[in-house]
C-alpha positions as CSV (number, residue, x, y, z in Angstrom):
1,M,0.0,0.0,0.0
2,H,1.1,3.6,-0.6
3,S,2.2,6.2,1.9
4,R,0.1,9.3,2.5
5,E,2.5,11.4,0.5
6,E,2.3,8.9,-2.4
7,K,-1.5,9.1,-2.3
8,L,-1.5,12.9,-2.4
9,E,1.0,12.9,-5.3
10,A,-1.2,10.4,-7.3
11,L,-4.2,12.6,-6.8
12,G,-2.2,15.6,-7.8
13,R,-1.2,13.9,-11.1
14,V,-4.8,13.3,-12.0
15,L,-5.7,16.9,-11.3
16,D,-2.8,18.0,-13.5
17,T,-3.8,15.6,-16.3
18,L,-7.4,16.9,-16.1
19,D,-6.2,20.5,-16.4
20,I,-4.4,19.6,-19.6
21,L,-7.3,17.7,-21.0
22,R,-9.7,20.5,-20.3
23,V,-7.6,22.7,-22.6
24,K,-6.3,20.4,-25.2
25,C,-9.0,17.7,-25.7
26,P,-12.1,18.9,-27.7
27,W,-14.4,16.4,-25.8
28,D,-13.2,17.3,-22.3
29,A,-13.2,21.0,-23.1
30,K,-16.9,21.1,-24.0
31,Q,-18.2,19.2,-21.0
32,T,-20.6,20.9,-18.6
33,N,-22.4,19.8,-15.4
34,E,-25.4,19.1,-17.5
35,S,-23.6,17.0,-20.1
36,L,-21.8,14.9,-17.5
37,R,-24.8,14.2,-15.2
38,A,-26.1,11.2,-17.1
39,N,-22.6,9.7,-17.4
40,T,-22.1,10.2,-13.7
41,I,-25.2,8.2,-12.9
42,E,-24.0,5.4,-15.3
43,E,-20.6,5.3,-13.6
44,V,-22.0,5.0,-10.1
45,Y,-24.2,2.1,-11.3
46,E,-21.2,0.4,-12.9
47,L,-19.4,0.8,-9.5
48,T,-22.2,-0.8,-7.6
49,Q,-22.2,-3.7,-10.1
50,A,-18.5,-4.2,-9.5
51,L,-19.1,-4.0,-5.7
52,A,-21.9,-6.6,-6.0
53,D,-19.5,-8.9,-8.0
54,N,-16.8,-8.3,-5.4
55,D,-14.5,-7.8,-8.3
56,A,-11.5,-5.9,-6.8
57,P,-9.8,-5.0,-10.1
58,N,-13.1,-3.7,-11.6
59,I,-13.9,-1.9,-8.3
60,R,-10.6,-0.1,-8.5
61,K,-11.3,0.9,-12.2
62,E,-14.9,2.1,-11.4
63,L,-13.8,4.1,-8.4
64,G,-11.4,5.9,-10.7
65,D,-14.2,6.7,-13.1
66,V,-16.4,8.1,-10.3
67,L,-13.4,10.0,-8.9
68,L,-12.8,11.6,-12.3
69,H,-16.3,12.9,-12.3
70,I,-15.9,14.5,-8.8
71,F,-12.7,16.1,-10.0
72,F,-14.4,17.2,-13.3
73,Y,-17.3,18.9,-11.5
74,S,-14.8,20.6,-9.1
75,K,-12.8,21.9,-12.1
76,I,-16.0,23.3,-13.7
77,G,-16.8,25.0,-10.4
78,Q,-13.3,26.5,-10.3
79,E,-13.7,27.8,-13.8
80,K,-16.9,29.6,-12.8
81,G,-15.2,31.0,-9.7
82,L,-17.6,29.1,-7.4
83,Y,-15.5,26.4,-5.7
84,D,-12.5,24.1,-6.4
85,I,-11.5,20.7,-5.2
86,A,-10.0,22.1,-2.0
87,D,-13.3,23.8,-1.2
88,V,-15.1,20.4,-1.8
89,A,-12.6,18.6,0.5
90,D,-12.7,21.3,3.2
91,A,-16.5,21.2,3.3
92,L,-16.5,17.4,3.5
93,N,-13.9,17.5,6.3
94,D,-15.9,20.1,8.2
95,K,-19.1,18.0,7.9
96,L,-17.4,14.8,9.0
97,I,-16.1,16.5,12.2
98,F,-19.5,18.2,12.8
99,R,-21.4,15.0,12.4
100,H,-19.2,12.9,14.6
101,P,-19.3,14.7,18.0
102,H,-18.9,11.3,19.6
103,V,-15.4,11.2,18.1
104,F,-14.4,14.9,18.0
105,G,-16.6,16.2,20.8
106,D,-18.1,15.0,24.1
107,V,-21.3,13.2,22.8
108,N,-21.6,9.5,23.6
109,A,-22.5,6.9,21.0
110,D,-21.9,3.3,22.0
111,N,-23.2,1.7,18.8
112,A,-23.8,2.3,15.2
113,H,-27.6,2.8,15.7
114,Q,-27.0,5.6,18.2
115,V,-24.7,7.3,15.7
116,E,-27.4,7.2,13.1
117,V,-29.9,8.7,15.6
118,N,-27.5,11.5,16.4
119,W,-26.9,12.1,12.7
120,E,-30.6,12.9,12.1
121,Q,-30.7,15.4,14.9
122,I,-27.4,17.0,13.8
123,K,-28.7,17.3,10.2
124,L,-31.7,19.3,11.4
125,K,-29.4,21.7,13.2
126,E,-26.9,22.2,10.3
127,K,-26.8,25.5,8.5
128,G,-28.4,24.9,5.2
129,G,-29.3,21.4,6.3
130,N,-32.6,19.5,6.3
131,K,-35.6,21.4,7.5
132,A,-37.5,18.2,8.1
133,V,-36.2,14.6,8.7
134,L,-37.3,13.2,5.3
135,D,-35.9,16.2,3.4
136,G,-32.6,14.3,3.3
137,V,-34.0,11.6,1.0
138,P,-33.3,12.5,-2.6
139,A,-36.4,12.7,-4.8
140,A,-34.6,11.0,-7.7
141,L,-33.7,7.8,-5.8
142,P,-35.2,4.6,-7.3
143,A,-38.4,3.8,-5.4
144,L,-37.1,0.7,-3.6
145,I,-34.0,2.4,-2.2
146,K,-36.0,5.6,-1.4
147,A,-38.5,3.5,0.6
148,F,-35.7,2.0,2.6
149,R,-34.1,5.4,3.3
150,I,-37.4,6.9,4.3
151,Q,-38.0,4.1,6.8
152,E,-34.5,4.4,8.2
153,K,-34.8,8.1,8.8
154,A,-38.2,7.8,10.3
155,A,-37.0,5.0,12.6
156,N,-34.0,7.1,13.7
157,S,-36.4,9.8,14.8
158,G,-38.3,7.3,17.0
159,F,-41.1,6.3,14.6
160,D,-40.6,2.5,14.4
161,W,-42.0,-0.8,15.5
162,E,-41.4,-1.8,19.1
163,K,-40.0,-5.1,18.0
164,P,-39.3,-6.6,14.5
165,A,-41.9,-9.4,14.8
166,D,-44.7,-6.8,15.1
167,V,-44.2,-5.9,11.4
168,W,-45.7,-9.2,10.1
169,E,-49.2,-8.3,11.1
170,K,-48.8,-5.2,8.9
171,V,-47.5,-7.3,6.0
172,K,-50.4,-9.7,6.4
173,E,-52.9,-6.8,6.5
174,E,-51.4,-5.4,3.2
175,I,-51.6,-8.8,1.5
176,S,-55.3,-9.1,2.4
177,E,-56.0,-5.6,1.1
178,V,-54.3,-6.5,-2.2
179,Q,-56.4,-9.6,-2.4
180,A,-59.6,-7.7,-1.5
181,E,-58.9,-5.3,-4.3
182,I,-58.3,-8.1,-6.8
183,D,-61.5,-9.9,-5.6
184,A,-63.7,-6.7,-6.0
185,N,-66.4,-6.9,-8.6
186,E,-64.9,-4.1,-10.6
187,L,-61.1,-4.1,-10.6
188,D,-59.8,-0.6,-10.0
189,R,-56.3,-0.5,-11.4
190,D,-55.3,2.7,-9.7
191,A,-56.4,1.4,-6.3
192,L,-54.7,-2.0,-6.9
193,E,-51.4,-0.2,-7.7
194,E,-51.7,1.7,-4.5
195,E,-52.3,-1.5,-2.5
196,F,-49.3,-3.2,-4.1
197,G,-47.2,-0.2,-3.2
198,D,-48.4,-0.5,0.4
199,L,-47.5,-4.2,0.4
200,M,-44.0,-3.6,-1.0
201,F,-43.4,-0.8,1.4
202,S,-44.3,-3.1,4.3
203,V,-42.0,-5.9,3.0
204,I,-39.1,-3.4,2.7
205,N,-39.8,-2.3,6.2
206,A,-39.7,-5.9,7.4
207,A,-36.3,-6.4,5.7
208,R,-35.0,-3.3,7.4
209,L,-36.1,-4.5,10.8
210,Y,-34.3,-7.8,10.3
211,K,-31.1,-6.0,9.2
212,V,-31.4,-7.0,5.6
213,N,-30.8,-4.4,2.8
214,P,-33.7,-5.0,0.5
215,E,-31.9,-3.7,-2.6
216,N,-29.1,-6.3,-2.0
217,A,-31.7,-9.0,-1.3
218,L,-33.6,-8.3,-4.5
219,E,-30.5,-8.1,-6.6
220,R,-29.4,-11.4,-5.2
221,C,-32.8,-12.9,-6.2
222,N,-32.5,-11.3,-9.7
223,R,-29.1,-13.0,-10.2
224,K,-30.4,-16.3,-9.0
225,F,-33.4,-16.1,-11.3
226,I,-31.2,-15.2,-14.3
227,K,-28.9,-18.1,-13.6
228,R,-31.7,-20.6,-13.4
229,F,-33.6,-19.2,-16.4
230,N,-30.4,-19.3,-18.4
231,H,-30.2,-23.0,-17.6
232,I,-33.7,-23.6,-18.9
233,E,-32.9,-21.7,-22.1
234,A,-29.7,-23.6,-22.6
235,E,-31.3,-27.0,-22.1
236,A,-34.1,-26.1,-24.5
237,K,-31.6,-24.9,-27.1
238,K,-29.9,-28.3,-27.0
239,Q,-33.2,-29.7,-28.3
240,G,-33.5,-26.9,-30.9
241,L,-36.3,-25.3,-28.9
242,K,-37.0,-22.0,-27.1
243,P,-38.4,-21.9,-23.5
244,S,-41.8,-20.9,-25.0
245,D,-41.9,-24.2,-26.9
246,L,-41.8,-26.2,-23.7
247,T,-44.8,-27.2,-21.6
248,L,-45.2,-25.9,-18.1
249,D,-44.3,-29.3,-16.7
250,Q,-41.1,-29.3,-18.8
251,L,-40.2,-25.8,-17.7
252,E,-40.9,-26.7,-14.0
253,A,-38.7,-29.8,-14.3
254,L,-35.8,-27.8,-15.7
255,W,-36.3,-25.1,-13.1
256,Q,-36.0,-27.7,-10.3
257,Q,-33.0,-29.1,-12.0
258,A,-31.4,-25.6,-12.1
259,K,-32.0,-25.2,-8.4
260,T,-29.7,-28.1,-7.7
261,L,-26.8,-26.6,-9.7
């Protein structure tokens, strides 16, 4: 591993290279906050994929791509006379110290949960911080992740189930409401969508209470399904067929076979 000085020198080299590219490369020279935004989102998703794969070489590569975007936005801010990378780093350092009074001050926090509870209170006191607890949940988050973060923040403010097992009555209630909507004489699609939303929200809440990240859990299920369905498709192809050519019994047999692999 590198020394602190070597790390700083490496970061400096990237900043120097970006300065040159911003002047001499036509593509880099024309980039703006707006033009980079979609690429930034893509890079973060690629990083999360590498993390899910536990692929160290690819994680290193994708971290570099994300870091480049941070440096790029800081460079654009510098050109506009708004801020530079030092301002970004200083603001981050100030925030880290301010939000960790149990390390840099005299506040006690004996466990991670207490730290999270303290954070929510600190954010409400910060200058330019959240005016309400749920203001800190970005509106653009995917719905599943957003639901989890909403529930986390509400729980850290004291709005939570007394014990995890209590959530299952709520899950059962939401399942029955979905079923009731389906069984209604005239199916109301809008109402059914709302009931499914309530059900999914309650299941995400259950995962949170049992210390399971629902995004990770669902992605794990996605990968498992893809692997098993790919097996079905491969076996069908050996017979010159597609999955749609097989009967339900044949598909089920191959699915059960895939589960043993």
